[in-house]
N, C-alpha and C positions, 0 to 999 in steps of 0.2 A: 488800900485794902481791896482784895479781889472779891467778886461776887460768889455766891454759892456754886460749887462745882458738882461733879457727879457724886451722888450718895448711893448707898446700898439700896435704899428704897426706890430711887428713880431707875437704877439699873435693873432691879427685879421687875418693876413695872414695865420697862421697855421690853424685856424678855417675854413677859406674859402677853404683851400687846402684839409682838411679832408672831408668837405662837398662835394667838387667836386669829390673826389675819391669815396665816398659813392654813389653819384648820378650815376657815370659811372658804378659802380658795380651793382646797382639796374637795370639800363637800360640793361646791358648785361644779367643779370639773367632773366629779363622779356622777352627779345628776345629769349633766350635759351628755356624758357618754351613754347613760341609760336611755335617755330620750332619743339620741341619735340612733342607737341600735334598734329600738322598737319602731321608729318611723321610717328609716331608710331600708327598703327592701327591693330597690331597683336592680340590683346586680345578683340576685339569687338565681340559681339554676333550677329549672323545673323540667320534669319528665312528661312528655306528651305521648300517649298511646292511642293508636287508631287503626281501624281495619279499612284497607283500601280495596275496592272491588273493580276489576276490569273484566267485563264479560262474566265468565264462570270462574275466573281466577281471583282468589282472595289472598291478600297479604296483610300480615300483622306488622305494622311499622312503629318503632319506638324512637323518639327523638329526645335529645337533651338540648335544651334551649337556655340561653342567657339573654334575657330581653327578647329581641326579635331575631337574634343570630342563632343558627343551628350549629351546636358544637359537635354533635355526633348523631348518626342516624343508622338504624339497622332495620332491614325488612326481611321477613321469612314467609314462605308460602304456608297457607293454612290448608291442611288436609281435610277435605269434606267428609271422607269416610271415617277417619279416626276422630275427627272433631277437634284436633289440636294442630300444633305446628309441626310440619314435617321435618325430619332430621336427615 
């Protein structure tokens, strides 16, 4: 005579156990993604704005940087009479 085989109860228990393991794995992956996005900010682009003066000439320079690399840069003359950027 053979031993006890698969029963309905053991099959349902196995399905619930696999579902529980999958749910825990998804929760751990979600928590890991949340922590990773809040901690990792090394590749964010930032905008740097500064006024450079050479003698009587003033320039407004705007740079887009990622880390220490300058991605884009634009400089325009500042008009001292109008108080803004000359066009």
